[in-house]
N, C-alpha and C positions, 0 to 999 in steps of 0.2 A: 100169710094173708097179704093182699095188696095194700099198699099204703096210699095215703092221699096224694094225688098228683101235685107236684110242685110247679112253681112258675119257671119259665125258661131261664137258663143261665144268662146273665147280663154282663159278664166279665169282658174287658176290652181285648183279651186274647183272641186271636183269629179263631174262628170256628174250625176251619180247615186250612192247613198250610202244607204246600208241596214245595220243597226246597231242592231244585236241581235233581229231580227224581227220574231215574231211568229203569226200564225193565225190558229185557230181550228174551225171546224164545228162539233159541238157535240163532239163525242169521236174521231173524225178524226183530226189529227194534220197535216194540209196541208202544212204549213210552220213552220219550227222548229228551231228557234234561228239563222236565216239566217243572215250572215254578209258578205258583199262583196262591192266592189267599181268598178265602170266602169269609164273609162277615155276618154277624147276627142279623136276622130279619130279612136276609136276601132270598129271593126266589130266582134260582139260577138254572138256565137250560144248557145242557151239554149237547152240542150238535157235532156231527161229523159223518162222512161217508163210511161205509163198511170198511173195517180195517184201520180206522183213524186212531184207535186206542181208547175209545170210550169205556168199554167193558173192563179193560185192563186197568184204567185209571180208577174206576169204581172198586175193583177188587183190591187194589193197593190201599185205597182210602179206608176200606172196611177190614183191612188186615187179613184178607183171604189170600193175598200174595205178598211176598217180601221183595222190596226193591233191590235191584242190583247195586244201585248207588243212590245217594241223596237221602232225604228224610221226609217222612209223612207224619204230621202231628195233628191231632184233633183236640181242641181245647187245651193245647199246651202239653198233651200227653200222647202216649202211643195209641193207635187205633184200638188195640185190645183193651187197654185200660179204660178208654172212653166208653167203649161198648159195655164193659163190665159195670160201669157206674151208671148206666142207663141214659147216657147222653144221645145215643144214636139209634134210630130205627131205620130199617132197610126193607125195600121191596124189590126183589131181584127176579130176572127171568129164569135163571138157572135154579135147579134144585126142586125136588118134588114136595108135596104136602103129605103129612102123616095120614095114612088110610085107616079105615075101620073105626074112626071116631067121628062124632058129629061136628058140625061147624062150631057150635057153641062150646063143646068140650075142648076143641083145639084153641079157640080164642081164650078160654079160661086158663089153659096151660100157659099161654103167652103172658097173660096178666099176672099169674102167680109167679112167674119168673122175673118179671120186671120190677126193679126197685122203686119205681115211681108210677105204679099202674093206675089206670082208669078203671072204673067199675065195668065189669064184663058186659052188662046189658047196654051200657053207653057205647062201648066199642062196637058191639054187634049192630046197634041201630045206626051209628054214624057211617058204617061201611055198607049199609043197605042190605043187611043179612038177616033181619028179624024174621022174615017169612020162611027162610030156609035154615034157621038156626038148628033144627033137629034133623037135618038131612046129613047123611054120611058124606064125608069129604070126597070119597071116590065116586060119588054119583053126581058130581057137579059139572056144569058146562065150563068151557074155557073162561068165559067172562065172569062167571061166579067164582071160579078159582082165583082170578085176579082180585076180586073184592075181598076174598079171604086173606090173600097176601097183604092187601092194604090194611086189613084189620090187625094182622100180626105186626105190621110195621108201626102202627099207631096205638099199640096196646097201653103205652105209658107216655108220660110227658117228656118226650125226646126233645133235645135242643137242636138236633140235626136230623132231617128226614131225607133219606137217599132212595131215589126211585129210578129203576131201570126199565124203560118202556112200559110205564105203569098202566096205560089204558088200552094196551093191546087186547083185543077180544071183547072189549066193553062196547055196548051199544051207545048211541048218542046220549040218551038220558042218563045212563050210568056215568059216562065221561063228564057230563056237566056237573053232576052231583059230586063226583070225585074232586074236580078242580075247585068247586065251591068250598069243600072241606079243606083243601090245601091252602086256599086263600085265608081261611080262618086261622090255620096254623101259622102262616107267615105274619098275619096281623097281630098274633099273640107274641111275636118276637122270635119265632123259630126260623131256622134256615132250612130251605127246601132246595135240594139239588136233584134235577131229573134229566135223564137222557131220553130223547124221543126222536122218532122219525116223523111225527106229526108236526110239521113246522108251523102250522097255524096255531098249535097249542103254545109253542115257544113264543110266538108273536103276541098272543093274547095274554099269556100268563106270566112270563118271566120279566123281571125288571133288570136282568143281566143275562147276556148270552155269551157262551164260550164256544168258539168254533175250533175243533181239533182237526189236525191233519198230520198223519204220520207221527202221532205221539207228541205233537207240539201245539201250543195255542197259536192259531193263525189269526184270530180276531177275538176281541174281548170288549164288550160294551153293551149298551142298551140295544134293543132291536132296531131302533131308529139309527143308531150309530153304525150298526152292522150294515144296514141298507146303504147308508151314505158311503161307507168304506168301499162298497162295490164299485162306486164311481160311475155307474151307468144309469140311464133312464130309458123308459119304455116309450116308444112312439108308435101309435096305431092310426091307420087311416084307410080310406078306400079310394080306388082309382076308377074313373069312368071307362077308360080305354084298356087295351091289352097291357099286361104287366110285363115290363122288360126287366127280368131278374138280373141280367148281366149288368145293366146300368145301375140298378139299385145296389148291387154288391160293391160298386165302385164309390158309393157315397162315403164321405169322410167320417172318421171316428166310429165306424160301424163295428159292433160286436157280434150281433146275431141278426139273421133275417129269416122271417117265416112268411110265406105267401099262401093264402088259402082263398082261391077264387080271385076276387078283386080286393079282398081285405089283406093289408100288409101290416105286419108287426115287426118292429125293429127294436133292438137294444143298441144304444149309442152312448159313447163316453163323452160326447159333446153334442147335446141335443140341438142347441142353437145352430151349430155349424152344419149338422146333418139336415135339418129342416131348410136352412138357407140354400144348401146345395140341391135339395129336392126340387125347390121352385126353379133353381137354375137350370134344371134339366128340361124345363118347359112343362112339367107336370103340375096338375092342379088337384091336390088331394082333398077329399071331402071327409067330414066328421073326424078331423085330426085331433088326437088326444096325446098329451105328453105327461107322463107321471113317473114317479120314483119306482124303483123295483120293490116288489114284495120281499119278505124275508126269504122265501124259497128261492126266488130268482137271484137274490143277492148271495145266498149261500152257495149256489151253483157257480155264480160268476167268480166268487172269491177262491173257491177250491180249484176251479178250472184254471184260473190265472196262476195259482201256485204250482199246479201240475205242469203247466207250460214253462214256468220259470225254472223248475228243477229237472225238467226232462233232459 
């Protein structure tokens, strides 16, 4: 029978610890000397382009793969031990769901297996599954399947919740409800680690962002710190006359240039110098705006700079 859910672990030991961890698949080095710690109560976004090592990192964290070198520890123990003790819940993209059972039957099984389970009806309601609790799992839509995976990942009082592209297939309403629940988990002292391609989610939800590139941490900080690390700013303006792209591309500190009709959008590593030179060309821009990069633009700038450096 499920036991009463316990409060999250509050030990000072790192929730997750990677110590010089590497993993290769043939000639491909998916994780390359990765070292990082995650701490209680953090909500951490794991970002990176395809092939950056995000899924391999999560597989190592969950004990689904074995590192070639280095050590992974969860709560001071092996991943397998931490999972067996009920410290970890996971929602992964890979792997199917049990068929020919109802949603509630599958959630009940997860609760029965968890050493610190929540009541079944509570788990079903929190995942937004009450109205389809009696539906067969193999009759669900993609978004509904994602909500079932979420229910299985939060069937008990886990101290660490690991999510791989959790809101894929969910509509806007379901995504908002999902992240509201994740905020509640973090506010209760639990650690939430999620990989996502929705960078606006990372910007809005995470209090720490990790940018992976070729199996290494390229940037680690708050979303604001990641944006600042990109070192570029956005400049947007309109020109009354013809746009001379050749002259604009010669502006100092230019990173990117986009011209759409008379609207010009620039990324610059020194906005003051770029704007000063703009007026020096005898141009008179209207509706000029200078702003920092969003997380998506910063992410692209950081990874492209690294690609150029290692090319």
